[in-house]
PLY file of the C-alpha trace (Angstrom):
ply
format ascii 1.0
element vertex 314
property float x
property float y
property float z
element edge 313
property int vertex1
property int vertex2
end_header
-106.87 91.72 189.92
-103.26 92.54 188.77
-101.96 91.65 192.25
-104.02 88.47 192.33
-102.69 87.46 188.85
-99.10 88.06 189.90
-99.42 86.08 193.18
-101.05 83.24 191.39
-98.37 83.23 188.66
-95.60 83.50 191.32
-97.07 80.63 193.36
-97.25 78.31 190.34
-93.64 79.20 189.24
-92.24 78.95 192.78
-93.95 75.56 193.37
-92.46 74.20 190.15
-89.04 75.60 191.02
-88.91 73.44 194.17
-88.70 70.31 191.95
-85.17 68.92 191.61
-83.34 70.18 188.48
-83.31 66.60 187.05
-87.11 66.64 187.23
-87.16 70.03 185.48
-85.25 68.41 182.59
-87.70 65.58 182.37
-90.62 68.16 182.16
-88.52 69.99 179.60
-88.32 66.84 177.36
-92.14 66.59 177.58
-92.57 70.21 176.69
-90.19 69.80 173.75
-92.56 67.29 172.23
-95.43 69.68 172.44
-93.53 72.76 171.27
-91.77 71.03 168.45
-94.29 68.70 167.05
-97.72 70.08 168.01
-97.46 73.86 168.42
-94.48 74.06 166.05
-93.56 77.35 167.64
-91.86 79.54 165.04
-90.33 76.59 163.35
-90.48 78.17 159.91
-88.56 81.24 161.20
-85.97 79.04 162.90
-85.50 77.08 159.75
-85.05 80.19 157.63
-82.60 81.60 160.17
-80.46 78.42 160.29
-80.53 78.05 156.48
-79.41 81.70 155.84
-76.86 81.68 158.67
-75.27 78.26 157.77
-75.57 77.84 154.02
-72.48 75.57 154.13
-74.29 72.98 156.24
-76.40 70.24 154.77
-80.14 70.00 155.27
-79.61 67.08 157.64
-77.15 69.14 159.72
-79.59 72.07 159.98
-82.45 69.69 160.92
-80.28 68.38 163.79
-79.50 71.93 164.89
-83.14 72.73 164.87
-84.07 69.89 167.08
-81.10 70.63 169.44
-82.14 74.26 169.60
-85.70 73.45 170.67
-84.49 71.00 173.27
-82.24 73.77 174.67
-85.07 76.41 174.51
-87.27 74.22 176.70
-84.31 73.67 179.05
-83.80 77.38 179.16
-87.42 77.85 180.50
-87.04 75.06 183.12
-83.61 76.36 184.24
-84.97 79.94 184.53
-87.89 78.86 186.70
-85.51 76.93 188.99
-83.67 80.19 189.83
-86.58 81.14 192.08
-85.68 78.64 194.74
-82.25 77.14 194.11
-79.69 78.06 196.73
-76.67 80.08 195.88
-74.36 77.17 196.71
-76.27 74.77 194.49
-76.42 77.24 191.61
-72.64 77.67 191.69
-72.25 73.93 191.18
-74.07 74.37 187.90
-72.33 77.57 186.56
-68.67 78.35 186.68
-67.36 81.91 186.34
-63.96 82.47 184.78
-62.10 85.79 184.50
-63.84 87.36 187.54
-60.42 88.34 188.90
-59.99 90.60 185.91
-63.28 92.32 186.82
-62.12 92.75 190.47
-58.82 94.22 189.31
-60.96 96.99 187.67
-62.82 97.43 190.92
-59.51 97.70 192.75
-58.70 100.76 190.66
-61.95 102.42 191.70
-63.59 101.90 188.30
-66.57 100.01 186.98
-67.17 97.33 184.40
-69.72 96.56 181.67
-70.50 93.19 180.29
-71.79 92.77 176.78
-73.60 89.57 175.67
-76.14 88.03 173.29
-79.12 85.80 173.68
-76.85 82.77 173.94
-76.91 79.97 176.37
-78.86 80.80 179.55
-78.29 84.49 180.02
-80.73 84.54 183.03
-78.18 82.55 185.08
-75.73 85.35 184.72
-77.67 87.19 187.38
-75.62 85.05 189.86
-72.24 86.61 188.70
-72.04 88.67 191.90
-71.68 85.34 193.88
-68.34 84.84 192.39
-66.81 88.17 193.61
-64.20 87.54 196.30
-62.78 90.93 197.14
-65.77 93.00 196.19
-68.88 91.03 197.34
-70.89 94.21 197.74
-70.39 95.24 194.03
-73.66 95.79 192.22
-74.50 93.22 189.49
-76.86 95.25 187.36
-79.30 93.70 185.05
-80.81 95.91 182.34
-84.27 94.81 181.16
-87.00 95.87 178.81
-90.24 96.07 180.85
-92.88 93.56 179.65
-96.39 94.65 178.83
-97.98 92.17 181.19
-97.32 93.40 184.75
-97.58 89.92 186.36
-94.97 88.41 184.00
-92.76 91.55 184.27
-92.72 91.35 188.13
-92.06 87.59 187.87
-89.01 88.08 185.78
-87.73 90.74 188.10
-88.11 88.31 191.05
-86.26 85.68 189.10
-83.43 87.93 187.99
-82.99 89.44 191.50
-83.15 86.10 193.36
-79.44 85.71 193.47
-78.27 89.20 194.11
-78.90 90.90 190.71
-80.26 94.46 190.62
-82.81 94.96 187.87
-82.80 98.35 186.14
-85.28 99.30 183.35
-83.37 100.27 180.18
-84.72 103.88 180.32
-83.23 104.33 183.75
-79.79 102.87 183.12
-77.71 106.06 182.80
-79.33 107.70 185.76
-78.56 104.47 187.83
-74.92 104.38 186.67
-74.39 108.05 187.52
-76.00 107.59 190.90
-73.74 104.58 191.77
-70.67 106.47 190.64
-71.47 109.43 192.94
-71.94 106.96 195.78
-68.47 105.49 194.87
-70.01 101.98 194.56
-68.48 99.39 192.22
-70.73 97.88 189.60
-70.84 95.41 186.73
-73.83 96.03 184.41
-74.82 93.51 181.68
-76.08 94.64 178.20
-77.82 92.20 175.94
-76.99 93.92 172.65
-78.05 91.62 169.81
-81.64 92.75 169.39
-82.97 94.27 166.10
-83.02 98.07 166.42
-85.90 100.21 165.11
-85.40 101.97 161.85
-84.50 105.38 163.47
-81.75 103.65 165.54
-79.91 102.00 162.71
-76.52 103.80 162.84
-74.32 100.77 162.17
-74.50 97.62 159.94
-72.18 94.67 160.55
-71.52 91.30 158.88
-73.10 88.81 161.35
-73.84 85.19 160.59
-73.84 85.61 156.87
-76.29 88.61 157.10
-75.91 92.34 156.54
-77.19 93.17 160.02
-78.37 96.49 161.73
-77.26 96.62 165.27
-77.79 98.71 168.42
-75.04 101.07 169.41
-76.62 102.60 172.49
-74.82 100.32 174.95
-71.51 101.32 173.53
-72.30 105.00 173.95
-73.15 104.50 177.58
-70.00 102.50 178.18
-67.84 105.22 176.59
-69.66 107.92 178.63
-68.94 106.08 181.84
-65.42 105.05 180.62
-66.14 101.43 181.71
-63.89 98.43 181.28
-65.83 96.33 178.86
-65.94 92.53 178.94
-67.60 90.10 176.45
-69.49 87.30 178.16
-68.48 84.12 176.52
-70.76 81.26 177.56
-70.47 77.56 176.97
-72.66 74.56 177.81
-70.44 71.44 178.09
-73.33 69.36 179.26
-76.87 69.60 180.47
-77.15 71.49 183.75
-73.60 72.96 183.44
-72.49 76.40 182.11
-69.13 78.06 181.97
-69.06 81.77 181.77
-65.76 83.40 180.76
-65.34 87.23 180.91
-63.07 88.30 177.98
-61.77 91.81 178.03
-62.67 93.99 174.95
-61.19 97.16 176.21
-59.94 98.50 179.64
-61.11 102.06 178.85
-64.13 102.34 176.61
-63.72 106.12 176.26
-60.51 105.70 174.32
-62.01 103.45 171.64
-63.00 104.62 168.20
-66.67 104.91 167.43
-68.34 101.51 166.96
-65.12 99.54 167.72
-66.69 97.94 170.84
-69.92 96.94 169.05
-68.06 95.51 166.01
-65.78 93.40 168.30
-68.78 92.22 170.31
-70.50 90.80 167.19
-67.23 89.09 166.05
-66.99 87.44 169.47
-70.66 86.49 169.56
-70.38 84.94 166.17
-67.41 82.83 167.34
-69.45 81.56 170.31
-72.51 80.76 168.04
-70.37 78.85 165.51
-68.82 76.82 168.28
-72.21 75.72 169.61
-74.94 76.94 167.22
-77.95 75.24 169.03
-77.65 77.60 172.01
-78.56 80.84 170.21
-82.03 82.24 170.28
-83.06 81.33 166.73
-86.75 82.18 167.38
-85.85 85.82 167.34
-86.72 87.47 164.10
-83.32 89.09 164.01
-83.13 90.08 160.35
-86.62 91.38 159.70
-85.31 94.75 158.60
-82.92 95.00 155.67
-80.60 97.61 154.26
-82.47 97.80 150.98
-85.73 98.73 152.63
-83.87 101.15 154.91
-82.13 102.92 152.03
-85.58 103.16 150.20
-87.42 104.69 153.14
-84.76 106.69 155.03
-82.05 109.28 154.58
-79.09 109.80 156.78
-78.39 113.52 157.28
-75.71 114.78 159.66
-75.81 111.47 161.45
-79.69 111.64 161.92
-81.96 109.15 160.30
-84.90 111.00 158.57
-87.87 109.22 157.12
-88.39 110.09 153.45
-91.47 112.27 152.77
-93.18 109.68 150.61
-93.08 107.14 153.40
-94.29 109.40 156.24
0 1
1 2
2 3
3 4
4 5
5 6
6 7
7 8
8 9
9 10
10 11
11 12
12 13
13 14
14 15
15 16
16 17
17 18
18 19
19 20
20 21
21 22
22 23
23 24
24 25
25 26
26 27
27 28
28 29
29 30
30 31
31 32
32 33
33 34
34 35
35 36
36 37
37 38
38 39
39 40
40 41
41 42
42 43
43 44
44 45
45 46
46 47
47 48
48 49
49 50
50 51
51 52
52 53
53 54
54 55
55 56
56 57
57 58
58 59
59 60
60 61
61 62
62 63
63 64
64 65
65 66
66 67
67 68
68 69
69 70
70 71
71 72
72 73
73 74
74 75
75 76
76 77
77 78
78 79
79 80
80 81
81 82
82 83
83 84
84 85
85 86
86 87
87 88
88 89
89 90
90 91
91 92
92 93
93 94
94 95
95 96
96 97
97 98
98 99
99 100
100 101
101 102
102 103
103 104
104 105
105 106
106 107
107 108
108 109
109 110
110 111
111 112
112 113
113 114
114 115
115 116
116 117
117 118
118 119
119 120
120 121
121 122
122 123
123 124
124 125
125 126
126 127
127 128
128 129
129 130
130 131
131 132
132 133
133 134
134 135
135 136
136 137
137 138
138 139
139 140
140 141
141 142
142 143
143 144
144 145
145 146
146 147
147 148
148 149
149 150
150 151
151 152
152 153
153 154
154 155
155 156
156 157
157 158
158 159
159 160
160 161
161 162
162 163
163 164
164 165
165 166
166 167
167 168
168 169
169 170
170 171
171 172
172 173
173 174
174 175
175 176
176 177
177 178
178 179
179 180
180 181
181 182
182 183
183 184
184 185
185 186
186 187
187 188
188 189
189 190
190 191
191 192
192 193
193 194
194 195
195 196
196 197
197 198
198 199
199 200
200 201
201 202
202 203
203 204
204 205
205 206
206 207
207 208
208 209
209 210
210 211
211 212
212 213
213 214
214 215
215 216
216 217
217 218
218 219
219 220
220 221
221 222
222 223
223 224
224 225
225 226
226 227
227 228
228 229
229 230
230 231
231 232
232 233
233 234
234 235
235 236
236 237
237 238
238 239
239 240
240 241
241 242
242 243
243 244
244 245
245 246
246 247
247 248
248 249
249 250
250 251
251 252
252 253
253 254
254 255
255 256
256 257
257 258
258 259
259 260
260 261
261 262
262 263
263 264
264 265
265 266
266 267
267 268
268 269
269 270
270 271
271 272
272 273
273 274
274 275
275 276
276 277
277 278
278 279
279 280
280 281
281 282
282 283
283 284
284 285
285 286
286 287
287 288
288 289
289 290
290 291
291 292
292 293
293 294
294 295
295 296
296 297
297 298
298 299
299 300
300 301
301 302
302 303
303 304
304 305
305 306
306 307
307 308
308 309
309 310
310 311
311 312
312 313
């Protein structure tokens, strides 16, 4: 039954992907009406996130951002499905990669790169980054993912993300994969989406992000420092529908030499710059600020760098 569910799901998705991209956008416009007006998918959460993140904007401005966001969210789904069948040549007409020569300079030195990014613009299209490599076409474009509970959807997303050369690696296997590639002397660029909300026991750092006191993940930074990667921020823009520009901006050439949390802090500074430039392309349906410092301080102690749940809350 699981295999049947997957093949049925894949067949539907692939058939839809064969439609021209312009038709995908027409369907996206139709889906927007349903999601925004009828289903009202997480609209209250989006409104709260926008209000708290942009208190300086008027209610009218935030309402416009809300509509623009849902239009983009529907486009994101349509564009992601399209990855299943679009050719490499056609895809590169819709996404432009800048700064790739800086990545390849690191490869020339026999070293590897890490890319750090947020849920901003269409991060799924970044799986095509390897297509832009000129001198190192065999370099691995690693895509770290959190396995989904539903096996059919999990396999579908693996197929989508690997359809243009990306190599999908579950997050629990990332360090093992990096060490294996290093032993094989293979060049790699691994992408880390690092703006999720960590669990209580992983809250080692708080940053000022979009007008919030925000707990953030630091695991990606620790891996980058262990591997001494050159770390790049992925700055995405969407100048128009069906067009993305992806620019790799160097954060550090040698992660191991950076002070603790410096990479993570810089990432959130750059991500906020991107979001404030074009706010509607961030994933506002994510309940990013569901855990606050006040509750953390009430329930947990930090002892020798370890987060310990207080006895009365066990």
